[in-house]
VMD Tcl script that builds the backbone (N, CA, C; Angstrom):
set m [mol new atoms 231]
animate dup $m
set s [atomselect $m all]
$s set {name element resname resid chain x y z} {
  {N N MET 1 A 35.256 12.706 27.518}
  {CA C MET 1 A 35.438 11.983 26.263}
  {C C MET 1 A 35.399 10.472 26.527}
  {N N LYS 2 A 35.878 10.055 27.688}
  {CA C LYS 2 A 35.895 8.630 28.019}
  {C C LYS 2 A 34.478 8.053 28.030}
  {N N ASP 3 A 33.529 8.833 28.526}
  {CA C ASP 3 A 32.142 8.361 28.588}
  {C C ASP 3 A 31.502 8.259 27.215}
  {N N ALA 4 A 31.959 9.048 26.254}
  {CA C ALA 4 A 31.379 9.044 24.910}
  {C C ALA 4 A 31.959 7.916 24.050}
  {N N GLY 5 A 33.044 7.321 24.467}
  {CA C GLY 5 A 33.734 6.299 23.682}
  {C C GLY 5 A 32.855 5.194 23.133}
  {N N PRO 6 A 32.035 4.547 23.966}
  {CA C PRO 6 A 31.220 3.443 23.458}
  {C C PRO 6 A 30.185 3.872 22.414}
  {N N TYR 7 A 29.838 5.157 22.385}
  {CA C TYR 7 A 28.790 5.632 21.485}
  {C C TYR 7 A 29.327 6.129 20.144}
  {N N LEU 8 A 30.623 6.379 20.054}
  {CA C LEU 8 A 31.179 7.014 18.871}
  {C C LEU 8 A 31.007 6.180 17.595}
  {N N GLY 9 A 31.226 4.898 17.663}
  {CA C GLY 9 A 31.132 4.064 16.482}
  {C C GLY 9 A 29.777 3.418 16.279}
  {N N LEU 10 A 28.817 3.759 17.103}
  {CA C LEU 10 A 27.514 3.110 17.074}
  {C C LEU 10 A 26.809 3.271 15.731}
  {N N GLY 11 A 26.735 4.480 15.215}
  {CA C GLY 11 A 26.042 4.724 13.949}
  {C C GLY 11 A 26.684 3.980 12.796}
  {N N VAL 12 A 27.986 4.027 12.721}
  {CA C VAL 12 A 28.704 3.343 11.642}
  {C C VAL 12 A 28.516 1.843 11.742}
  {N N GLN 13 A 28.583 1.327 12.946}
  {CA C GLN 13 A 28.429 -0.107 13.159}
  {C C GLN 13 A 27.028 -0.582 12.755}
  {N N LEU 14 A 26.010 0.158 13.152}
  {CA C LEU 14 A 24.642 -0.228 12.822}
  {C C LEU 14 A 24.357 -0.063 11.333}
  {N N ALA 15 A 24.808 1.025 10.738}
  {CA C ALA 15 A 24.605 1.233 9.306}
  {C C ALA 15 A 25.357 0.183 8.503}
  {N N GLY 16 A 26.555 -0.158 8.947}
  {CA C GLY 16 A 27.351 -1.175 8.254}
  {C C GLY 16 A 26.663 -2.524 8.238}
  {N N THR 17 A 25.973 -2.865 9.321}
  {CA C THR 17 A 25.241 -4.125 9.378}
  {C C THR 17 A 24.206 -4.192 8.263}
  {N N MET 18 A 23.449 -3.127 8.089}
  {CA C MET 18 A 22.410 -3.072 7.059}
  {C C MET 18 A 23.025 -3.084 5.662}
  {N N VAL 19 A 24.060 -2.290 5.458}
  {CA C VAL 19 A 24.684 -2.173 4.141}
  {C C VAL 19 A 25.257 -3.509 3.677}
  {N N VAL 20 A 25.885 -4.234 4.568}
  {CA C VAL 20 A 26.495 -5.519 4.204}
  {C C VAL 20 A 25.439 -6.483 3.662}
  {N N TRP 21 A 24.287 -6.578 4.331}
  {CA C TRP 21 A 23.258 -7.522 3.899}
  {C C TRP 21 A 22.595 -7.095 2.586}
  {N N VAL 22 A 22.325 -5.810 2.419}
  {CA C VAL 22 A 21.727 -5.335 1.167}
  {C C VAL 22 A 22.710 -5.527 0.016}
  {N N LEU 23 A 23.963 -5.215 0.248}
  {CA C LEU 23 A 24.988 -5.391 -0.782}
  {C C LEU 23 A 25.136 -6.865 -1.160}
  {N N ALA 24 A 25.109 -7.747 -0.177}
  {CA C ALA 24 A 25.201 -9.182 -0.459}
  {C C ALA 24 A 24.012 -9.635 -1.310}
  {N N GLY 25 A 22.811 -9.170 -0.982}
  {CA C GLY 25 A 21.631 -9.506 -1.777}
  {C C GLY 25 A 21.733 -8.981 -3.184}
  {N N TRP 26 A 22.214 -7.761 -3.340}
  {CA C TRP 26 A 22.354 -7.158 -4.672}
  {C C TRP 26 A 23.367 -7.926 -5.520}
  {N N LEU 27 A 24.503 -8.281 -4.904}
  {CA C LEU 27 A 25.516 -9.044 -5.642}
  {C C LEU 27 A 24.996 -10.421 -6.056}
  {N N LEU 28 A 24.271 -11.084 -5.153}
  {CA C LEU 28 A 23.692 -12.383 -5.503}
  {C C LEU 28 A 22.637 -12.237 -6.606}
  {N N ASP 29 A 21.853 -11.152 -6.559}
  {CA C ASP 29 A 20.892 -10.891 -7.624}
  {C C ASP 29 A 21.575 -10.756 -8.976}
  {N N ARG 30 A 22.664 -10.033 -9.011}
  {CA C ARG 30 A 23.390 -9.856 -10.282}
  {C C ARG 30 A 23.957 -11.178 -10.772}
  {N N TRP 31 A 24.479 -11.988 -9.849}
  {CA C TRP 31 A 25.104 -13.250 -10.214}
  {C C TRP 31 A 24.057 -14.272 -10.670}
  {N N LEU 32 A 22.925 -14.333 -9.964}
  {CA C LEU 32 A 21.901 -15.335 -10.256}
  {C C LEU 32 A 20.769 -14.815 -11.141}
  {N N ASP 33 A 20.819 -13.529 -11.520}
  {CA C ASP 33 A 19.804 -12.878 -12.348}
  {C C ASP 33 A 18.401 -13.038 -11.749}
  {N N THR 34 A 18.288 -12.694 -10.475}
  {CA C THR 34 A 17.007 -12.816 -9.760}
  {C C THR 34 A 16.498 -11.461 -9.267}
  {N N THR 35 A 16.998 -10.388 -9.865}
  {CA C THR 35 A 16.644 -9.036 -9.426}
  {C C THR 35 A 15.149 -8.865 -9.330}
  {N N PRO 36 A 14.604 -8.275 -8.319}
  {CA C PRO 36 A 15.153 -7.645 -7.119}
  {C C PRO 36 A 15.006 -8.506 -5.880}
  {N N TRP 37 A 14.704 -9.783 -6.041}
  {CA C TRP 37 A 14.289 -10.601 -4.898}
  {C C TRP 37 A 15.344 -10.790 -3.829}
  {N N LEU 38 A 16.569 -11.042 -4.207}
  {CA C LEU 38 A 17.598 -11.248 -3.179}
  {C C LEU 38 A 18.035 -9.932 -2.537}
  {N N THR 39 A 17.916 -8.827 -3.290}
  {CA C THR 39 A 18.183 -7.522 -2.685}
  {C C THR 39 A 17.138 -7.223 -1.613}
  {N N ILE 40 A 15.877 -7.523 -1.919}
  {CA C ILE 40 A 14.803 -7.326 -0.942}
  {C C ILE 40 A 15.009 -8.248 0.261}
  {N N ALA 41 A 15.363 -9.500 0.003}
  {CA C ALA 41 A 15.619 -10.445 1.092}
  {C C ALA 41 A 16.812 -9.972 1.927}
  {N N GLY 42 A 17.855 -9.481 1.267}
  {CA C GLY 42 A 19.013 -8.946 1.982}
  {C C GLY 42 A 18.627 -7.769 2.854}
  {N N GLY 43 A 17.718 -6.917 2.347}
  {CA C GLY 43 A 17.234 -5.793 3.146}
  {C C GLY 43 A 16.477 -6.265 4.375}
  {N N GLY 44 A 15.644 -7.294 4.204}
  {CA C GLY 44 A 14.904 -7.850 5.344}
  {C C GLY 44 A 15.833 -8.462 6.372}
  {N N ILE 45 A 16.789 -9.247 5.900}
  {CA C ILE 45 A 17.763 -9.851 6.807}
  {C C ILE 45 A 18.591 -8.755 7.475}
  {N N GLY 46 A 18.922 -7.717 6.701}
  {CA C GLY 46 A 19.682 -6.594 7.249}
  {C C GLY 46 A 18.932 -5.885 8.357}
  {N N MET 47 A 17.612 -5.717 8.184}
  {CA C MET 47 A 16.808 -5.070 9.236}
  {C C MET 47 A 16.790 -5.912 10.508}
  {N N VAL 48 A 16.637 -7.225 10.339}
  {CA C VAL 48 A 16.648 -8.115 11.507}
  {C C VAL 48 A 18.024 -8.083 12.181}
  {N N ALA 49 A 19.081 -8.162 11.371}
  {CA C ALA 49 A 20.438 -8.113 11.923}
  {C C ALA 49 A 20.698 -6.771 12.602}
  {N N PHE 50 A 20.206 -5.680 11.999}
  {CA C PHE 50 A 20.325 -4.342 12.566}
  {C C PHE 50 A 19.664 -4.297 13.942}
  {N N PHE 51 A 18.461 -4.852 14.035}
  {CA C PHE 51 A 17.721 -4.866 15.297}
  {C C PHE 51 A 18.491 -5.635 16.371}
  {N N PHE 52 A 18.962 -6.834 16.037}
  {CA C PHE 52 A 19.682 -7.633 17.020}
  {C C PHE 52 A 21.018 -6.989 17.413}
  {N N GLN 53 A 21.693 -6.384 16.445}
  {CA C GLN 53 A 22.950 -5.689 16.734}
  {C C GLN 53 A 22.691 -4.508 17.675}
  {N N MET 54 A 21.617 -3.757 17.405}
  {CA C MET 54 A 21.271 -2.618 18.249}
  {C C MET 54 A 20.933 -3.078 19.671}
  {N N MET 55 A 20.155 -4.155 19.792}
  {CA C MET 55 A 19.793 -4.660 21.116}
  {C C MET 55 A 21.028 -5.134 21.879}
  {N N ARG 56 A 21.953 -5.785 21.189}
  {CA C ARG 56 A 23.184 -6.264 21.825}
  {C C ARG 56 A 24.034 -5.087 22.306}
  {N N LEU 57 A 24.162 -4.067 21.460}
  {CA C LEU 57 A 24.953 -2.904 21.842}
  {C C LEU 57 A 24.314 -2.128 22.995}
  {N N LEU 58 A 22.996 -1.994 22.970}
  {CA C LEU 58 A 22.315 -1.297 24.060}
  {C C LEU 58 A 22.455 -2.052 25.380}
  {N N ALA 59 A 22.359 -3.376 25.328}
  {CA C ALA 59 A 22.539 -4.176 26.543}
  {C C ALA 59 A 23.954 -4.005 27.085}
  {N N LYS 60 A 24.932 -3.977 26.188}
  {CA C LYS 60 A 26.318 -3.797 26.609}
  {C C LYS 60 A 26.519 -2.419 27.231}
  {N N MET 61 A 25.912 -1.388 26.620}
  {CA C MET 61 A 26.048 -0.033 27.156}
  {C C MET 61 A 25.323 0.115 28.492}
  {N N ASN 62 A 24.177 -0.521 28.623}
  {CA C ASN 62 A 23.467 -0.490 29.905}
  {C C ASN 62 A 24.273 -1.174 30.996}
  {N N GLN 63 A 24.934 -2.255 30.634}
  {CA C GLN 63 A 25.774 -2.963 31.604}
  {C C GLN 63 A 26.927 -2.064 32.046}
  {N N LEU 64 A 27.510 -1.329 31.106}
  {CA C LEU 64 A 28.598 -0.416 31.458}
  {C C LEU 64 A 28.096 0.711 32.360}
  {N N ASN 65 A 26.889 1.202 32.091}
  {CA C ASN 65 A 26.329 2.290 32.898}
  {C C ASN 65 A 25.895 1.823 34.275}
  {N N ASP 66 A 25.570 0.542 34.427}
  {CA C ASP 66 A 25.114 0.011 35.711}
  {C C ASP 66 A 26.258 -0.346 36.653}
  {N N GLU 67 A 27.480 -0.377 36.130}
  {CA C GLU 67 A 28.617 -0.712 36.984}
  {C C GLU 67 A 28.789 0.382 38.027}
  {N N PRO 68 A 29.114 -0.003 39.269}
  {CA C PRO 68 A 29.306 1.007 40.317}
  {C C PRO 68 A 30.495 1.902 39.987}
  {N N ASP 69 A 30.397 3.135 40.458}
  {CA C ASP 69 A 31.497 4.068 40.240}
  {C C ASP 69 A 32.731 3.591 40.990}
  {N N SER 70 A 33.869 3.979 40.454}
  {CA C SER 70 A 35.117 3.584 41.104}
  {C C SER 70 A 35.264 4.328 42.431}
  {N N PRO 71 A 36.021 3.777 43.365}
  {CA C PRO 71 A 36.205 4.444 44.664}
  {C C PRO 71 A 36.938 5.774 44.531}
  {N N ASP 72 A 37.620 5.984 43.375}
  {CA C ASP 72 A 38.346 7.239 43.181}
  {C C ASP 72 A 37.424 8.383 42.789}
  {N N ASP 73 A 36.164 8.092 42.527}
  {CA C ASP 73 A 35.212 9.108 42.092}
  {C C ASP 73 A 34.806 9.958 43.295}
  {N N HIS 74 A 35.199 11.224 43.288}
  {CA C HIS 74 A 34.907 12.127 44.400}
  {C C HIS 74 A 33.943 13.220 43.938}
  {N N SER 75 A 32.890 12.835 43.260}
  {CA C SER 75 A 31.943 13.827 42.770}
  {C C SER 75 A 31.134 14.413 43.920}
  {N N ALA 76 A 30.739 15.655 43.732}
  {CA C ALA 76 A 29.962 16.345 44.772}
  {C C ALA 76 A 28.546 15.805 44.815}
  {N N HIS 77 A 27.947 15.744 45.967}
  {CA C HIS 77 A 26.591 15.239 46.125}
  {C C HIS 77 A 25.631 16.380 46.236}
}
mol reanalyze $m
mol bondsrecalc $m
mol representation Tube
mol addrep $m
């Protein structure tokens, strides 16, 4: 279970990034009466933010996987 920890919130975190930007665009569209342009822009920004968030998380997970095993690890060879 310890190894799965970093991956458990990944989907929610990535989906939340996209949802926040689309929701912000939709709310601005309603406020400024510019439908659907800011929702579309929010979706585009959300996709870019999603991509960068995913790349950051993958780099962090790769760094965790590249760390040497602890000396207490007595796995069979």
